[in-house]
Structures are given as structure tokens and as C-alpha cells.
C-alpha positions as CSV (number, residue, x, y, z in Angstrom):
1,M,-24.9,14.3,-44.6
2,T,-22.8,13.8,-41.5
3,A,-22.5,16.9,-39.3
4,Q,-19.0,18.2,-38.8
5,V,-17.8,18.4,-35.2
6,E,-15.1,20.8,-34.2
7,V,-13.0,20.1,-31.0
8,L,-12.7,23.4,-29.0
9,S,-11.2,22.0,-25.9
10,T,-10.9,18.7,-24.0
11,L,-14.6,18.6,-23.5
12,E,-16.1,21.4,-25.6
13,R,-17.4,20.7,-29.1
14,R,-19.0,22.8,-31.8
15,M,-21.3,21.3,-34.5
16,E,-22.7,23.0,-37.6
17,L,-26.3,22.2,-38.4
18,A,-28.3,23.0,-41.5
19,L,-32.1,23.1,-41.4
20,P,-33.9,22.8,-44.7
21,S,-35.9,26.0,-45.2
22,A,-38.6,24.2,-47.1
23,V,-39.2,21.8,-44.2
24,V,-39.4,24.6,-41.7
25,A,-41.7,26.7,-43.9
26,S,-44.0,23.7,-44.5
27,E,-44.3,23.0,-40.8
28,V,-44.9,26.6,-39.9
29,D,-47.7,26.7,-42.6
30,S,-49.3,23.5,-41.2
31,R,-49.3,24.8,-37.6
32,L,-50.7,28.2,-38.6
33,K,-53.6,26.5,-40.5
34,R,-54.4,24.3,-37.4
35,L,-54.2,27.4,-35.2
36,A,-56.5,29.4,-37.4
37,K,-59.3,26.9,-36.8
38,N,-59.5,27.7,-33.1
39,V,-57.7,30.9,-32.4
40,R,-59.8,34.0,-31.3
41,V,-59.0,37.2,-33.1
42,D,-60.8,40.5,-32.3
43,G,-63.3,41.3,-35.0
44,F,-63.7,37.7,-36.3
45,R,-65.7,34.8,-35.1
46,P,-63.7,31.9,-33.6
47,G,-61.9,30.0,-36.4
48,K,-62.9,32.5,-39.1
49,A,-59.9,34.8,-39.1
50,P,-58.0,34.9,-42.4
51,L,-54.7,32.9,-42.4
52,S,-52.8,36.1,-43.2
53,V,-54.1,37.8,-40.0
54,V,-53.2,34.7,-37.9
55,A,-49.8,34.6,-39.5
56,R,-49.2,38.3,-38.7
57,L,-50.3,37.8,-35.1
58,H,-48.7,34.4,-34.3
59,G,-46.3,33.7,-37.2
60,A,-43.1,34.8,-35.3
61,E,-43.9,32.7,-32.2
62,V,-44.8,29.6,-34.3
63,H,-41.7,30.0,-36.4
64,R,-39.5,30.1,-33.2
65,E,-41.3,26.9,-32.0
66,V,-40.8,25.1,-35.3
67,I,-37.1,26.1,-35.5
68,G,-36.6,25.0,-31.9
69,G,-38.2,21.6,-32.6
70,V,-36.4,20.9,-35.9
71,L,-33.1,22.1,-34.3
72,Q,-33.4,19.7,-31.4
73,Q,-34.3,16.9,-33.8
74,K,-31.4,17.5,-36.1
75,F,-29.0,17.8,-33.1
76,G,-30.3,14.6,-31.6
77,E,-29.8,12.7,-34.8
78,A,-26.3,14.1,-35.3
79,V,-25.3,13.2,-31.7
80,A,-26.7,9.7,-32.0
81,E,-24.9,9.2,-35.4
82,Q,-21.6,10.3,-34.0
83,Q,-22.1,8.5,-30.7
84,L,-21.4,11.6,-28.6
85,K,-22.3,11.7,-24.9
86,V,-23.6,15.3,-24.4
87,A,-23.2,16.8,-20.9
88,G,-25.8,19.4,-20.0
89,Y,-27.5,21.4,-22.7
90,P,-26.2,22.7,-26.0
91,R,-26.0,26.4,-26.9
92,F,-27.5,27.1,-30.3
93,E,-26.5,30.2,-32.3
94,G,-27.9,31.3,-35.7
95,K,-25.4,31.8,-38.6
96,P,-25.6,33.9,-41.7
97,S,-26.9,31.9,-44.7
98,E,-25.8,32.5,-48.3
99,G,-28.9,31.0,-49.9
100,A,-32.5,30.5,-49.1
101,K,-32.4,26.7,-49.0
102,E,-31.0,26.3,-45.5
103,I,-31.1,27.9,-42.2
104,L,-27.7,27.5,-40.5
105,F,-26.9,27.1,-36.8
106,S,-24.0,26.2,-34.7
107,A,-24.4,24.0,-31.5
108,T,-21.8,24.4,-28.8
109,F,-21.8,21.8,-26.1
110,E,-19.7,19.6,-23.8
111,V,-19.2,15.9,-23.7
112,Y,-18.8,13.7,-20.7
113,P,-15.2,13.3,-19.6
114,E,-13.0,10.2,-19.5
115,V,-12.9,9.1,-15.9
116,R,-9.7,7.4,-14.6
117,L,-10.7,5.7,-11.3
118,G,-8.4,5.6,-8.3
119,D,-7.2,2.2,-7.2
120,P,-9.2,1.1,-4.1
121,A,-6.4,-1.3,-3.1
122,A,-4.5,1.8,-2.0
123,F,-7.4,3.1,0.1
124,S,-7.2,3.0,3.9
125,I,-10.7,2.7,5.6
126,K,-11.4,2.8,9.3
127,R,-14.5,0.8,10.2
128,P,-16.2,1.8,13.5
129,V,-17.0,-1.2,15.8
130,I,-19.7,-0.5,18.3
131,G,-21.1,-2.7,21.0
132,I,-24.7,-2.2,22.2
133,G,-25.1,-3.5,25.7
134,E,-27.3,-2.8,28.7
135,A,-25.3,0.4,29.5
136,E,-26.0,1.9,26.1
137,L,-29.6,0.8,26.4
138,D,-30.0,2.4,29.9
139,K,-28.3,5.6,28.7
140,T,-30.8,5.9,25.8
141,I,-33.7,5.3,28.1
142,E,-32.4,8.0,30.4
143,I,-32.4,10.4,27.4
144,L,-36.0,9.5,26.6
145,R,-36.9,10.2,30.3
146,Q,-35.1,13.6,30.1
147,Q,-37.1,14.4,26.9
148,R,-40.3,13.8,28.9
149,R,-39.3,15.5,32.1
150,E,-41.7,17.9,34.0
151,F,-40.6,20.9,36.0
152,V,-42.1,21.4,39.4
153,P,-41.7,24.7,41.4
154,V,-39.5,24.5,44.5
155,E,-38.7,26.9,47.3
156,R,-34.9,26.2,47.4
157,A,-32.1,28.0,45.6
158,A,-31.4,27.2,41.9
159,Q,-29.1,24.3,41.1
160,E,-27.7,23.1,37.7
161,G,-30.5,21.5,35.7
162,D,-33.2,23.6,37.3
163,M,-35.6,25.8,35.3
164,V,-35.4,29.4,36.3
165,K,-37.9,32.1,35.3
166,L,-36.5,35.6,35.6
167,D,-36.5,39.2,34.5
168,F,-33.2,40.7,33.4
169,S,-31.8,43.9,31.9
170,G,-28.3,44.5,30.6
171,S,-26.2,47.5,29.7
172,V,-22.8,48.2,28.2
173,D,-21.0,51.3,29.5
174,G,-24.3,52.3,31.2
175,Q,-26.3,52.1,27.9
176,P,-29.0,49.4,27.3
177,F,-28.5,47.3,24.1
178,K,-30.7,45.4,21.7
179,G,-31.7,42.0,23.1
180,G,-30.4,42.9,26.6
181,E,-33.7,42.9,28.3
182,G,-36.3,40.1,29.0
183,K,-39.4,39.6,31.1
184,D,-40.5,36.1,32.4
185,Y,-37.5,34.7,30.5
186,V,-37.1,30.9,31.1
187,V,-33.7,29.2,31.1
188,I,-32.6,25.7,32.2
189,V,-29.3,26.3,34.1
190,G,-26.4,24.4,32.5
191,E,-28.1,23.7,29.2
192,G,-25.9,26.3,27.4
193,R,-28.6,28.4,25.7
194,L,-27.1,31.5,27.3
195,L,-23.5,32.4,28.0
196,K,-22.0,30.2,30.7
197,E,-21.1,33.3,32.9
198,F,-24.8,34.3,32.9
199,E,-26.2,30.8,33.7
200,D,-23.6,30.3,36.4
201,S,-24.6,33.5,38.1
202,L,-28.1,32.2,38.6
203,L,-26.9,29.3,40.8
204,G,-27.8,29.9,44.4
205,L,-30.7,32.3,43.7
206,S,-34.2,31.4,44.8
207,A,-37.6,33.0,44.0
208,G,-37.5,36.7,44.8
209,G,-33.7,36.8,44.7
210,E,-31.9,39.6,42.9
211,K,-28.4,40.0,41.6
212,T,-26.2,42.2,39.5
213,F,-23.2,40.7,37.8
214,A,-20.8,41.2,34.8
215,V,-20.6,39.1,31.7
216,T,-18.0,39.4,29.0
217,F,-19.1,38.5,25.5
218,P,-16.7,36.3,23.4
219,E,-14.6,37.9,20.7
220,N,-16.5,35.8,18.1
221,Y,-20.0,36.7,19.4
222,Q,-22.6,36.7,16.7
223,A,-23.7,40.3,17.6
224,K,-20.6,42.1,16.3
225,E,-21.4,45.3,18.3
226,L,-21.1,43.3,21.5
227,A,-18.2,41.1,20.7
228,G,-15.4,41.3,23.3
229,K,-17.4,43.8,25.5
230,T,-18.4,43.5,29.1
231,A,-22.0,44.0,30.0
232,S,-23.6,44.5,33.4
233,F,-26.8,42.5,34.0
234,A,-29.4,42.9,36.8
235,V,-31.7,39.9,37.3
236,K,-34.7,39.1,39.5
237,V,-35.6,35.5,39.9
238,K,-39.4,34.8,39.8
239,Q,-39.5,31.0,40.1
240,V,-37.2,28.0,40.4
241,S,-38.4,24.6,39.2
242,E,-36.7,21.3,39.5
243,P,-36.9,18.5,36.9
244,R,-39.0,15.4,37.7
245,L,-38.3,12.4,35.4
246,P,-41.0,9.8,34.7
247,A,-40.6,6.4,36.1
248,V,-39.7,3.6,33.7
249,D,-43.0,1.8,34.1
250,A,-46.1,0.7,32.1
251,D,-47.2,4.3,31.6
252,F,-43.8,5.3,30.3
253,A,-43.8,2.3,27.9
254,R,-47.3,3.1,26.6
255,A,-46.2,6.7,26.0
256,L,-43.5,5.4,23.8
257,G,-45.9,3.3,21.7
258,V,-45.9,-0.1,23.6
259,E,-49.7,-0.6,23.9
260,D,-49.6,-3.2,26.6
261,G,-47.1,-1.3,28.7
262,D,-44.6,-4.1,28.8
263,V,-41.3,-2.6,29.9
264,A,-39.3,-5.6,28.7
265,K,-40.8,-5.2,25.2
266,L,-40.0,-1.5,25.3
267,R,-36.3,-2.3,26.0
268,D,-36.3,-4.8,23.1
269,E,-37.8,-2.1,20.7
270,I,-35.3,0.5,21.8
271,R,-32.4,-2.0,21.4
272,A,-33.7,-2.8,17.8
273,N,-33.9,0.9,17.0
274,L,-30.4,1.5,18.4
275,Q,-29.0,-1.3,16.2
276,R,-30.6,0.2,13.1
277,E,-29.3,3.6,14.0
278,V,-25.8,2.3,14.7
279,K,-25.8,0.4,11.4
280,R,-26.9,3.6,9.6
281,R,-24.2,5.7,11.2
282,V,-21.5,3.2,10.6
283,M,-22.5,3.0,7.0
284,N,-22.4,6.8,6.8
285,R,-18.9,6.9,8.3
286,L,-17.7,4.3,5.7
287,K,-19.4,6.1,2.9
288,E,-17.8,9.4,3.8
289,Q,-14.3,7.8,3.7
290,V,-15.0,5.9,0.5
291,M,-16.4,8.9,-1.4
292,S,-13.6,11.2,-0.1
293,Q,-10.9,8.8,-1.3
294,L,-12.6,8.1,-4.6
295,A,-12.9,11.9,-5.2
296,E,-9.2,12.5,-4.3
297,T,-7.7,9.7,-6.3
298,S,-9.8,9.7,-9.5
299,Q,-8.8,11.8,-12.4
300,L,-11.3,13.6,-14.6
301,E,-12.2,17.1,-16.0
302,L,-15.5,18.5,-14.9
303,P,-18.0,19.7,-17.6
304,N,-18.8,23.4,-16.7
305,S,-22.4,22.8,-18.0
306,L,-23.0,20.1,-15.4
307,V,-21.5,22.3,-12.6
308,S,-23.7,25.2,-13.6
309,L,-26.8,23.0,-13.6
310,E,-25.9,21.7,-10.1
311,I,-25.3,25.2,-8.8
312,E,-28.8,26.1,-10.0
313,R,-30.3,23.1,-8.3
314,L,-28.5,23.7,-5.0
315,A,-29.6,27.4,-5.0
316,E,-33.2,26.3,-5.6
317,L,-33.0,23.8,-2.8
318,A,-31.6,26.4,-0.4
319,H,-34.3,28.9,-1.4
320,N,-37.1,26.4,-0.9
321,D,-35.7,25.2,2.4
322,L,-35.4,28.7,3.8
323,A,-38.9,29.6,2.5
324,S,-40.4,26.5,4.2
325,Q,-38.9,27.7,7.5
326,G,-40.7,31.0,7.2
327,V,-37.6,33.0,6.1
328,D,-38.3,36.0,3.8
329,V,-36.1,35.0,0.8
330,K,-37.3,37.8,-1.5
331,Q,-34.4,40.1,-0.5
332,M,-31.8,37.3,-0.4
333,N,-29.3,37.1,-3.2
334,F,-27.9,33.6,-3.9
335,T,-24.7,33.9,-5.9
336,A,-23.1,31.1,-7.8
337,D,-19.9,31.2,-5.8
338,M,-21.9,30.3,-2.6
339,F,-22.6,26.8,-4.1
340,E,-19.7,26.3,-6.5
341,E,-17.4,24.1,-4.4
342,Q,-20.3,21.9,-3.3
343,A,-21.6,21.7,-6.8
344,K,-18.1,20.7,-8.1
345,R,-17.8,18.0,-5.5
346,R,-21.3,16.6,-6.2
347,V,-20.7,16.5,-10.0
348,R,-17.3,15.0,-9.5
349,L,-18.6,12.2,-7.3
350,G,-21.6,11.6,-9.6
351,L,-19.4,11.1,-12.6
352,I,-17.0,8.8,-10.6
353,L,-19.9,6.7,-9.2
354,A,-21.5,6.4,-12.6
355,E,-18.3,5.1,-14.1
356,L,-17.7,2.7,-11.2
357,I,-21.2,1.3,-11.3
358,K,-21.0,0.8,-15.1
359,A,-17.5,-0.6,-15.2
360,H,-18.1,-3.2,-12.4
361,G,-21.8,-3.9,-12.9
362,L,-22.8,-2.7,-9.4
363,T,-26.4,-2.4,-10.3
364,V,-29.2,-2.6,-7.7
365,Q,-31.4,-5.7,-7.4
366,P,-35.1,-5.4,-6.5
367,E,-34.6,-7.5,-3.3
368,Q,-32.0,-5.0,-2.2
369,V,-34.3,-2.1,-2.6
370,R,-37.1,-4.0,-0.8
371,A,-34.8,-4.8,2.2
372,L,-33.9,-1.1,2.6
373,V,-37.5,0.0,2.4
374,E,-38.5,-2.6,5.0
375,E,-35.6,-1.5,7.2
376,T,-36.7,2.1,7.0
377,A,-40.3,1.1,7.7
378,E,-39.4,-0.7,10.9
379,S,-38.9,2.7,12.6
380,Y,-42.6,3.5,12.1
381,E,-45.7,2.4,14.0
382,N,-47.2,0.7,11.0
383,P,-44.4,-0.7,8.9
384,D,-46.6,-2.3,6.3
385,E,-48.3,1.0,5.5
386,V,-44.9,2.7,5.0
387,V,-43.8,-0.1,2.6
388,D,-47.0,0.2,0.6
389,W,-46.5,4.0,0.4
390,Y,-43.1,3.6,-1.1
391,Y,-44.3,1.1,-3.7
392,A,-47.5,3.0,-4.5
393,Q,-45.4,5.3,-6.8
394,P,-42.1,4.1,-8.4
395,S,-40.7,7.7,-8.1
396,R,-40.7,7.3,-4.4
397,L,-38.2,4.4,-4.7
398,Q,-35.6,6.6,-6.5
399,E,-34.0,7.8,-3.3
400,V,-33.9,4.3,-1.9
401,E,-32.4,3.0,-5.2
402,S,-29.7,5.7,-5.1
403,L,-28.9,4.7,-1.5
404,A,-28.6,1.1,-2.5
405,L,-26.2,2.0,-5.4
406,E,-24.0,3.9,-2.9
407,E,-24.0,0.9,-0.6
408,N,-22.9,-1.3,-3.5
409,V,-20.0,1.0,-4.2
410,V,-19.0,1.1,-0.6
411,A,-19.1,-2.7,-0.4
412,W,-17.1,-3.1,-3.6
413,V,-14.4,-0.7,-2.4
414,M,-14.3,-2.3,1.1
415,E,-13.5,-5.7,-0.5
416,K,-10.3,-4.2,-2.0
417,A,-9.3,-1.5,0.4
418,K,-7.2,-1.8,3.6
419,V,-9.8,-1.9,6.3
420,E,-9.0,-1.4,10.0
421,D,-11.6,-2.1,12.6
422,M,-11.7,0.7,15.2
423,E,-13.4,0.4,18.6
424,T,-15.6,3.4,18.8
425,A,-17.4,4.8,21.8
426,F,-21.2,4.7,21.6
427,D,-21.6,8.3,22.5
428,E,-19.0,9.4,20.0
429,L,-20.8,7.6,17.1
430,M,-24.2,9.0,18.2
431,G,-22.8,12.5,18.4
432,R,-23.5,12.9,22.1
433,T,-21.4,15.4,24.0
434,R,-23.2,15.5,27.3
């Protein structure tokens, strides 16, 4: 008999299901008999407890398991028969039954929405165009030198870029405040780790020098009790050290993984890495624009069940991420509204991309996945080992396959959209502000 489906809303449906009582009772009896052969019951040898005792102890649990299994089976058969695309999980509820022949349930669930895709011909995409020349290469090498700098004590007064070791104490209206005191505190002047007024006040001081000065905290300062207030700081400088950068020589090249110390080879490797990074960042810029315009122009209704599942997933990811950083998450209360907007956007884009991929056959080819894996592996010291690691377990390729699918979508949209090439500064693309 075909199950009747009631339309509750655009996406929500209700289905009535009848489970034959005889089938349920027979399966419960079979499971209890199998259980009785091995179950341990106080006062009886293993497998020797009477079936009536086993039924009394475990009958309710077995009955629930059987009902759940038969219910899922009947629901699956009905959904397949009516060709319904169920979104999320159904909600089952028992119903009163007039006779003993059937056990009645209702299943309330949502179906996937109709997706009306936006017209990519109306999209406007700005494609960054970046040149990687000797200047960009030299700037990157300079950053690598800065990352490997050493600080050497000097007798002169502090300048911007120097490392200063100091003791300090601060007060507001004559009263010390939390975090306002430090011993042997180290700061690199001009790096911006402390308030600019504080760091600027260290300029011109040498080892043994002392100074008292005022600092006004910003109105949006993270410590609310100090926001907008003026503090008086007394500092004593203990040591001033200047940065010394390594020379770009064979030792520097070897430190960066070039075994023979060939500086020319180092520059070639850095250039190749920059090209890969620029390609990745350009693709991310394009992807952001494509996804944003697809989300804005496509029309669909979001299934609440999928949004709820995504909220749960995002909350779990946030919980695990904070826990991995050593944060005590036991007292933290993650509420649904904290993740709702992000979850809605992710579900919306997921449904849009799935429809786009299906409608236009944007499937991923094995060679495309292989190329992405090899490109990722090139950033590592032993690329072949990285490739082998990915292919050792198919599950590791899932993220790469998802990336490839997104790139296929971007390429398809770009073929139809209005694309404008935009000369973009190297530092701007790389997110460098200094």
C-alpha cells in the first residue's frame, strides 16, 4: 500500500506509516531468543536464563530497537517509492492504534527545495592580475631574513626596530591596575604589540634609563575598565638590542632547505612558491566573488533541518578548535544564534553548488584531483611522500575533490560572466601592510 504524504508547507511533509504488529513481535521474539543464549543474568549460568526473565530485563530495549529498524525500513521504502528527496532526518511520532494488527507512526520531514540559479551572464567579476618580478622576490627574501634575525645588545639609545627589555609599572588615578606591571618585559619598538604611545616613549632610552609618561587607552580598548582612561607609566630600561639580519649566502640557503647552498636555486624555489601562492590567492578572490553572487542571485528556500545540522557541526568544530588551543570549554555556552547566519550561508551555497554541478555536469576528473594534490605537495620537502599520503586513503582526497569541484564552478561562471582584469599590488594580494 502506498503511504500517503501530506504537504504541510513548501518543504515540510508528513507521512503516515503502519508497521505490522506480527512482524514486529516475531522479530522481537527472535532477538530475545538469540540474546538468551549469551546474556548473563544474576542467579543463572550464562545462556541458561529463562526466556521470560530475559524478556522482562531486556524486552523493552529490544522492542525499541526493532521498532526503530522496521520504521526506518518502511520509511526508506516509502520515500523511494514516491521519489522524495529527504533533507535532514525525519521526526517519528507514535499514533493511537484502533486494533492490534498495526502500530501507527507519523514521519514529519523536509524535502530538498527547488533551486533557481542566478544568471552568471549578469555577474561582474574582477580578476586580480599580479606580476612577480625581482622586486617581489627581493621583498620576500627580506621577510625571510627578518624572520631569522638575531638581536645583539648595544650601548646606544633605542631606535625603532630595536628590542628593549624593561621593567614597568602603571597606575590610573594613582591606583595600580591589573596587567599594569611587568618585569623583564621584552618589546620590539614599532612592532605594535603595545600601544603606540607606550612604544614611542621608549625611543631615545638606553640601558639604565628611566622615564615616566602618560598613555591614554583607546575608547574601544579590550579591557573595558581602562577604555578611554589615561594611565601613568614608570619604566626602567634594562637592555637595548639591535636586529642583525643573516646574509643571503650559502648558509642562509641551506637554512631554507637548499642542501647545496646554491643561492640562485634558492631564488628559483622562492619564485616557484610565490607563483603557487599568488595562484591560490587569486583563485580565492575569484571564488569569493563567484560564491557571493551565486548566493545573492539564486532563489531557494532553506530546509530548517539542514540549517540545524550545520549549526551543530559548526558548534562542534568551534568547541574542538578551542579545546585544541588549550581553552577550557567546559564553562562555555555555544548557542545556536552564534552560528545561525554562517550555517544558513553554508547550506545555501551547498544547495546552489550541488544544483549547478548536477545541471551542467561539472564533475571532477581523476587527473584534476591528481594535479591539485601534486601542486600541494610541491610546497613540501618530499613531494612524492605527500602524494602517496593522500592516495593511501581515499578519504584524504575528499577535501581535494571538493576544492576541484569549486574550481570547476568558478571556471564555468567565469566563462559566462563579465570579467575585468585588475592590476593588483603584490603586497595587497599577500595581505602585507608593513
